[in-house]
C-alpha positions in Angstrom: -1.9 -10.0 -25.0 -2.8 -9.8 -28.5 -3.7 -13.4 -30.1 -3.8 -13.1 -33.6 -4.8 -16.2 -36.6 -2.9 -17.2 -39.4 -3.7 -19.9 -42.1 -0.8 -21.2 -42.9 1.8 -23.8 -42.0 3.5 -23.3 -38.8 7.0 -24.3 -40.0 6.8 -21.4 -42.8 5.9 -18.9 -39.3 9.0 -16.1 -38.9 9.1 -16.7 -34.8 11.1 -16.1 -32.3 9.6 -19.1 -30.6 7.3 -21.6 -32.4 6.0 -24.2 -30.2 4.4 -27.7 -31.6 1.9 -29.8 -29.7 2.6 -33.4 -30.4 0.8 -36.5 -29.7 2.4 -39.7 -28.3 3.6 -42.3 -30.6 2.3 -40.3 -33.5 5.3 -39.5 -36.4 6.6 -36.0 -35.9 6.0 -33.5 -39.0 9.3 -34.2 -41.2 10.4 -30.3 -40.5 10.5 -31.6 -36.9 11.8 -34.7 -36.9 15.0 -33.3 -39.1 16.1 -31.2 -35.8 16.0 -33.6 -33.1 17.2 -37.3 -32.5 13.5 -39.4 -32.8 13.7 -41.2 -29.8 14.7 -38.1 -27.4 11.1 -37.4 -28.1 8.3 -39.5 -27.7 5.1 -36.5 -27.3 4.4 -38.1 -23.8 2.2 -35.8 -21.4 4.1 -32.3 -20.9 7.1 -34.0 -22.2 8.9 -30.9 -23.7 12.4 -30.2 -25.8 14.0 -27.2 -27.4 15.9 -26.7 -30.6 17.4 -24.0 -32.6 16.4 -24.9 -36.5 19.0 -22.1 -37.5 18.6 -22.4 -41.4 16.0 -25.1 -41.5 13.4 -23.2 -40.6 12.4 -19.6 -40.3 11.6 -19.7 -36.4 14.7 -19.1 -34.0 13.2 -21.7 -31.7 11.2 -25.1 -32.0 9.6 -26.1 -28.9 8.2 -29.4 -28.9 5.5 -30.4 -26.0 4.0 -33.5 -25.7 -0.1 -33.8 -25.5 0.2 -37.2 -25.0 -2.6 -39.9 -26.7 -4.7 -38.3 -29.2 -7.4 -40.7 -28.2 -7.7 -39.3 -24.3 -6.4 -35.8 -25.3 -8.9 -33.2 -23.7 -9.3 -29.4 -23.7 -6.7 -29.2 -20.6 -3.6 -31.0 -22.3 -4.2 -28.0 -24.9 -4.8 -25.5 -21.6 -1.4 -26.9 -20.2 0.8 -26.9 -23.4 0.0 -23.1 -23.9 0.6 -22.6 -20.5 3.8 -24.2 -20.7 4.6 -22.3 -23.9 3.7 -18.7 -22.7 5.8 -19.7 -19.8 8.8 -20.3 -21.9 8.3 -17.4 -24.2 8.3 -15.3 -21.0 11.7 -16.8 -19.6 13.2 -16.4 -22.6 12.1 -12.7 -22.5 10.2 -12.6 -26.1 8.0 -10.4 -27.7 6.4 -12.8 -29.2 5.9 -16.3 -30.0 4.0 -18.7 -32.1 1.7 -21.9 -31.8 -0.2 -24.4 -33.7 -3.7 -24.8 -33.1 -3.7 -28.6 -32.4 -6.6 -30.9 -33.9 -8.2 -33.0 -31.6 -10.8 -35.6 -33.0 -13.2 -35.0 -30.7 -13.1 -31.4 -29.8 -14.2 -28.5 -31.6 -12.2 -26.2 -33.1 -13.8 -23.6 -30.8 -13.2 -25.2 -27.7 -9.4 -26.2 -28.8 -9.2 -22.3 -29.8 -10.7 -21.4 -26.0 -8.4 -23.7 -24.3 -5.2 -22.3 -26.1 -6.2 -18.7 -25.0 -7.3 -19.7 -21.6 -3.5 -21.5 -21.2 -1.5 -18.8 -22.7 -3.1 -16.1 -20.6 -3.4 -17.8 -17.5 0.1 -19.2 -18.3 1.7 -15.2 -17.8 -0.4 -14.5 -15.1 2.0 -13.1 -12.4 0.6 -10.7 -9.3 3.3 -8.0 -8.7 0.9 -5.5 -7.1 2.8 -4.7 -4.1 6.5 -5.3 -5.3 8.5 -1.7 -4.9 11.3 -3.1 -7.4 10.4 -5.7 -10.0 12.9 -7.9 -11.8 13.8 -7.8 -15.5 11.6 -10.8 -15.8 9.1 -9.5 -13.9 9.1 -6.4 -16.2 9.1 -8.1 -19.2 5.7 -8.5 -21.2 4.6 -11.0 -23.6 2.9 -9.0 -26.2 1.8 -11.3 -28.8 0.6 -14.8 -29.8 0.3 -16.0 -33.1 -2.2 -19.1 -33.9 -1.1 -21.3 -37.1 -4.4 -22.5 -38.5 -4.4 -25.1 -40.9 -5.3 -23.9 -44.5 -8.6 -25.5 -44.5 -9.4 -24.1 -41.4 -12.6 -22.0 -40.1 -11.2 -18.6 -38.8 -14.3 -17.2 -37.7 -15.1 -20.4 -35.7 -11.6 -20.1 -34.4 -11.5 -16.9 -33.8 -14.7 -16.7 -31.7 -13.1 -19.7 -29.6 -10.4 -17.3 -28.7 -12.3 -14.5 -27.7 -14.3 -16.8 -25.2 -10.9 -18.1 -23.8 -9.7 -14.5 -23.4 -12.5 -13.5 -21.5 -12.7 -16.5 -19.5 -9.0 -15.7 -19.0 -9.9 -12.2 -17.3 -12.1 -13.4 -15.4 -10.1 -15.9 -13.8 -7.3 -12.9 -13.2 -9.7 -10.7 -11.9 -10.5 -13.5 -9.0 -6.7 -14.3 -8.4 -6.0 -10.8 -8.0 -8.7 -10.2 -5.5 -8.1 -13.2 -3.4 -4.3 -12.7 -3.6 -5.0 -9.3 -2.2 -3.6 -8.7 1.2 -6.8 -8.3 3.8 -6.2 -4.8 4.6 -6.4 -3.7 1.3 -9.3 -6.0 0.1 -11.8 -5.2 2.5 -15.8 -5.6 2.0 -15.8 -1.9 1.1 -12.8 -2.8 -1.7 -15.3 -5.8 -3.1 -18.2 -3.4 -3.4 -16.3 -0.9 -4.6 -15.1 -3.2 -7.5 -19.0 -4.4 -8.0 -19.7 -0.7 -8.9 -16.7 -0.5 -11.5 -18.2 -3.7 -13.2 -21.1 -2.0 -13.2 -19.8 1.0 -15.1 -17.7 -1.1 -17.5 -20.5 -3.6 -18.6 -23.8 -2.3 -17.6 -24.8 -4.4 -14.5 -27.1 -3.0 -12.0 -25.1 -3.1 -8.8 -26.4 -2.3 -5.1 -24.0 -2.0 -2.5 -26.0 -2.3 0.8 -23.3 -1.0 4.2 -24.1 -1.4 7.8 -27.1 1.0 8.2 -29.0 -0.7 5.4 -27.9 -4.4 6.2 -29.9 -3.1 9.7 -32.9 -1.8 8.5 -33.6 -4.7 5.9 -32.3 -7.3 8.8 -29.1 -9.5 7.7 -28.7 -10.1 11.0 -26.4 -12.8 9.8 -23.9 -10.6 8.0 -24.0 -8.3 10.9 -23.0 -10.6 13.7 -19.8 -11.6 11.7 -18.8 -8.3 10.8 -19.8 -6.6 14.3 -16.0 -7.4 15.6 -14.1 -5.6 13.2 -13.8 -2.0 12.5 -14.3 -2.9 8.9 -17.7 -2.6 8.0 -19.7 -5.5 6.4 -21.2 -4.8 2.8 -23.8 -7.1 0.9 -23.1 -6.4 -2.8 -25.8 -7.0 -5.8 -24.9 -7.3 -9.1 -27.7 -7.4 -12.0 -27.0 -8.6 -15.7 -30.2 -8.9 -18.0 -33.5 -9.1 -16.9 -36.4 -12.3 -16.1 -38.2 -12.9 -19.3 -40.0 -16.2 -20.1 -37.2 -17.5 -22.9 -33.8 -16.0 -20.4 -33.5 -18.1 -17.3 -32.5 -16.0 -14.0 -29.6 -17.8 -12.3 -28.1 -16.3 -8.6 -24.5 -16.8 -8.1 -23.5 -16.4 -4.3 -20.5 -15.9 -3.4 -18.8 -16.1 0.5 -16.6 -12.7 1.0 -14.9 -13.0 4.1 -12.1 -10.3 3.2 -10.2 -11.8 6.2 -10.6 -14.7 9.1 -9.3 -14.6 12.3 -12.2 -17.3 13.3 -13.2 -14.5 15.6 -13.5 -15.6 19.2 -12.4 -19.1 18.4 -9.6 -17.9 16.9 -7.4 -20.2 14.4 -3.7 -20.9 15.2 -1.3 -18.1 14.6 0.4 -20.6 11.8 -0.6 -19.8 8.2 -3.3 -18.0 9.5 -2.0 -15.4 6.6 -3.7 -17.3 4.1 -7.1 -16.5 5.5 -7.1 -13.2 3.0 -8.4 -15.8 0.4 -11.3 -16.9 2.5 -13.5 -15.1 -0.2 -12.9 -17.0 -2.7 -15.9 -17.5 -3.1 -16.3 -14.2 -3.6 -13.9 -13.8 -6.1 -15.3 -16.6 -8.1 -18.5 -14.9 -8.4 -17.0 -11.6 -9.7 -14.3 -13.3 -12.2 -17.7 -15.0 -13.4 -19.3 -11.2 -13.8 -16.6 -10.3 -16.0 -17.3 -12.8 -18.0 -20.8 -12.6 -18.2 -20.5 -9.0 -19.3 -17.7 -9.2 -21.5 -19.6 -11.4 -23.4 -23.0 -10.1 -22.8 -24.6 -13.2 -22.2 -28.7 -13.8 -23.0 -29.3 -14.6 -19.6 -30.3 -12.9 -16.1 -27.9 -13.0 -13.8 -27.5 -12.3 -10.1 -24.1 -12.5 -8.6 -24.6 -11.8 -4.8 -21.6 -11.3 -2.2 -21.8 -11.5 1.4 -18.9 -9.4 2.9 -17.5 -9.6 6.1 -14.0 -9.2 8.4 -14.2 -12.1 11.2 -12.4 -10.4 13.7 -12.5 -10.7 18.2 -12.9 -7.4 19.6 -15.1 -6.5 22.7 -17.5 -6.1 19.9 -17.5 -9.6 18.6 -20.1 -11.6 18.4 -19.5 -15.2 20.5 -20.1 -18.8 21.1 -23.6 -19.0 22.5 -24.8 -16.3 21.0 -28.0 -16.5 19.2 -28.6 -14.7 15.4 -31.3 -13.5 14.0 -30.9 -14.1 10.0 -32.7 -12.4 7.4 -35.3 -15.4 6.7 -36.1 -15.1 10.3 -34.6 -18.4 11.1 -32.8 -18.3 14.2 -29.0 -19.8 15.0 -27.1 -20.8 17.9 -23.5 -20.1 17.5 -21.4 -22.5 18.8 -17.9 -21.8 17.1 -17.3 -18.2 15.4 -14.8 -19.4 13.1 -18.0 -21.4 11.4 -18.7 -17.7 10.2 -19.4 -18.4 6.4 -22.5 -20.5 6.4 -23.8 -17.5 8.4 -22.9 -14.5 6.0 -24.1 -17.2 3.4 -27.8 -17.9 5.0 -28.7 -14.4 4.6 -27.1 -14.1 0.8 -29.3 -17.5 0.2 -32.2 -16.3 1.5 -32.4 -12.7 -0.3 -31.3 -14.6 -3.5 -35.2 -16.4 -3.5 -36.6 -13.3 -4.1 -36.0 -13.8 -7.7 -37.8 -17.0 -7.9 -34.7 -18.5 -9.8 -33.8 -21.6 -12.3 -31.1 -22.1 -10.1 -29.1 -20.9 -7.1 -25.3 -21.8 -7.3 -23.0 -20.9 -4.1 -19.4 -20.9 -3.8 -17.3 -21.0 -0.1 -13.8 -21.8 0.9 -16.4 -23.1 3.8 -14.6 -26.3 5.6 -11.0 -27.6 6.4 -13.2 -30.9 6.9 -13.5 -31.0 2.6 -9.5 -30.7 2.3 -9.5 -34.2 4.1 -12.4 -35.4 2.4 -10.7 -34.4 -1.1 -7.8 -33.0 -1.1 -6.7 -30.3 -3.5 -7.8 -32.0 -6.9 -11.7 -31.5 -6.2 -14.6 -28.9 -5.2 -16.9 -30.6 -2.8 -20.6 -30.8 -4.1 -24.1 -30.9 -2.5 -27.4 -29.3 -3.3 -31.4 -30.0 -3.5 -31.3 -30.5 -7.4 -30.0 -33.6 -9.3 -30.4 -32.0 -12.6 -28.2 -28.5 -11.2 -25.8 -30.9 -10.1 -25.0 -33.1 -13.3 -25.2 -29.5 -15.0 -22.4 -28.8 -12.7 -20.5 -32.2 -13.1 -20.1 -32.2 -16.3 -19.7 -28.1 -16.8 -16.8 -28.9 -14.1 -15.2 -32.1 -16.4 -15.6 -29.9 -19.5 -13.9 -26.9 -17.4 -11.4 -29.3 -15.8 -12.6 -27.8 -12.2 -13.6 -31.2 -11.1 -16.5 -31.4 -8.8 -17.4 -34.7 -6.6 -20.7 -34.9 -5.2 -21.2 -35.6 -1.6 -25.0 -37.1 0.0 -27.2 -34.4 1.9 -29.7 -36.6 4.3 -32.1 -35.6 6.2 -29.3 -37.3 8.6 -27.1 -34.6 8.4 -29.7 -32.2 8.9 -30.5 -33.1 12.2 -26.9 -32.9 13.0 -27.3 -28.9 13.0 -30.5 -28.8 14.7 -30.4 -26.6 18.3 -32.0 -27.3 21.5 -33.1 -23.8 22.1 -32.8 -21.9 18.3 -33.3 -23.6 15.2 -30.4 -24.4 13.8 -26.8 -24.6 15.5 -24.0 -23.6 12.9 -21.7 -26.9 13.8 -22.8 -30.2 13.6 -19.6 -31.7 15.7 -16.7 -33.4 14.3 -17.5 -35.6 12.2 -19.2 -34.9 8.4 -18.4 -31.1 8.9 -18.5 -30.2 5.0 -21.6 -31.9 4.8 -23.4 -30.6 8.1 -22.1 -27.2 6.6 -24.4 -27.7 3.3 -27.0 -28.9 5.5 -27.0 -25.5 7.6 -27.0 -23.7 3.9 -30.0 -26.1 2.7 -32.1 -24.4 5.2 -31.8 -20.8 3.7 -32.1 -21.8 0.0 -35.7 -22.4 0.2 -37.8 -25.0 -2.9 -35.4 -23.2 -5.5 -32.6 -25.4 -7.4 -29.6 -24.9 -5.3 -25.8 -26.6 -5.5 -23.5 -25.4 -2.8 -19.7 -25.7 -4.1 -17.0 -25.7 -1.2 -14.1 -24.7 -2.7 -11.8 -24.8 0.4 -9.2 -27.1 -0.6 -8.8 -25.8 -4.6 -8.8 -22.1 -3.7 -5.2 -21.7 -2.9 -2.0 -23.6 -3.9 1.3 -23.4 -2.1 2.5 -26.0 -4.5 1.4 -25.6 -8.3 1.0 -29.0 -10.3 -0.2 -27.1 -13.2 1.1 -24.7 -15.6 -1.4 -22.3 -15.8 -1.1 -21.6 -12.0 1.2 -19.7 -9.5 1.6 -20.2 -5.9 -1.3 -18.0 -4.3 -4.9 -17.9 -5.6 -6.0 -20.2 -8.1 -9.2 -18.3 -9.4 -11.0 -21.7 -9.3 -14.7 -21.8 -9.8 -14.4 -19.3 -12.3 -14.3 -21.7 -15.6 -16.9 -23.9 -13.9 -19.6 -21.4 -13.6 -18.7 -19.5 -16.9 -19.1 -23.6 -18.5 -22.5 -24.0 -16.5 -23.7 -20.7 -17.5 -23.2 -21.5 -21.0 -25.2 -24.8 -20.8 -28.1 -22.5 -20.2 -27.6 -20.6 -23.2 -27.0 -23.4 -25.6 -30.0 -24.6 -24.1 -32.1 -21.4 -24.5 -30.5 -21.4 -28.0 -31.8 -24.9 -28.8 -35.3 -24.3 -27.6 
């Protein structure tokens, strides 16, 4: 969608639909107040009303959307406002629509513009790749958004925000497309091809290790998980930039289980179809790398994806097996459905080769995190409080909130094995934490944070205007915001 900026009064815009954000309990602009009963609209959060101005305004329709109270408004209020407006434009099958750029006292115009662009783009997201016939509504495309900014607004600053917002939304859409894709199409080989395509598009250095290369180099974790499938596993490396004294190295690590039956410890049949999204962590890394490439961030960033399909077969790994991982550490397998941590063990070991300033892994890792935090927060654990705090702040800014859980030595004791170095499950209780404790054994002494996105990567009942049923693309905005803090620190030093 093209997003164009105009320095003019929004009520002068000739447009099929003008969406106007209104704060709660603040007076309506005279042009809007003349068209509706003032008592019908108070500007409460997500309240909306549409009227037809007819000859009183150049716009054919005026949509008022509540932004809530000005004092507590955030960028996410703007994101949801824009998504609602975009959805209405699509529902009405309009080719274009207009929005006024809200002014929020505690937010920069650039940040407001970024959130607006993200919301408008994500509000129009559909996943239609496998529809053989489309309805007229599904075929329709909203081609243009005109954003009205005040006469004294800084067009250049707002344009920067719009560009960042569109780049971010494109990364989220890529992540959603990958996680929504069926397991027979989105295979480990497909993820490898996706990485190569990104490398061609953005100039990344890309390496994709197939089974022979994994065996040669000793990736015992990935090989074990993937050995029961006809789909060969892959380990994927995407590298942007290069190491330098003023350019921090950051590793983003994603769990890429393209379908998870549970293996020999097989899952129940009910809702197993959802397990195509068990590569949601990998999808987030791909989405973040898309943003990195589009913006050409002045950082050294390595995206690592450990990808396999977890299937039961005569060749599958079994409960009781002992695996030797890339690190040389041995793992006693007690449950083959705890496979994500095993492939991530190899990836985290590999990440240490870059001597990074930060390692962040993302994974749809445990049902336990869904019990603990539900669908509203990402579980976060790590070994470096500064990095944890950076991600917590980034999560608040990006509206992908994280919640820190402890990672005490007591939990590490729960995953010690009697016959190997580690066991891959620690019992019924504290499952999200014991999974992170397992991962911590492979992160070395480098600053590392684990993000368990199992509760937030998929939704059957969207609660946000910028989401639809299916993959949410969670983690992409969070990573992009975190990386931007490293850019800002670099610029300030």
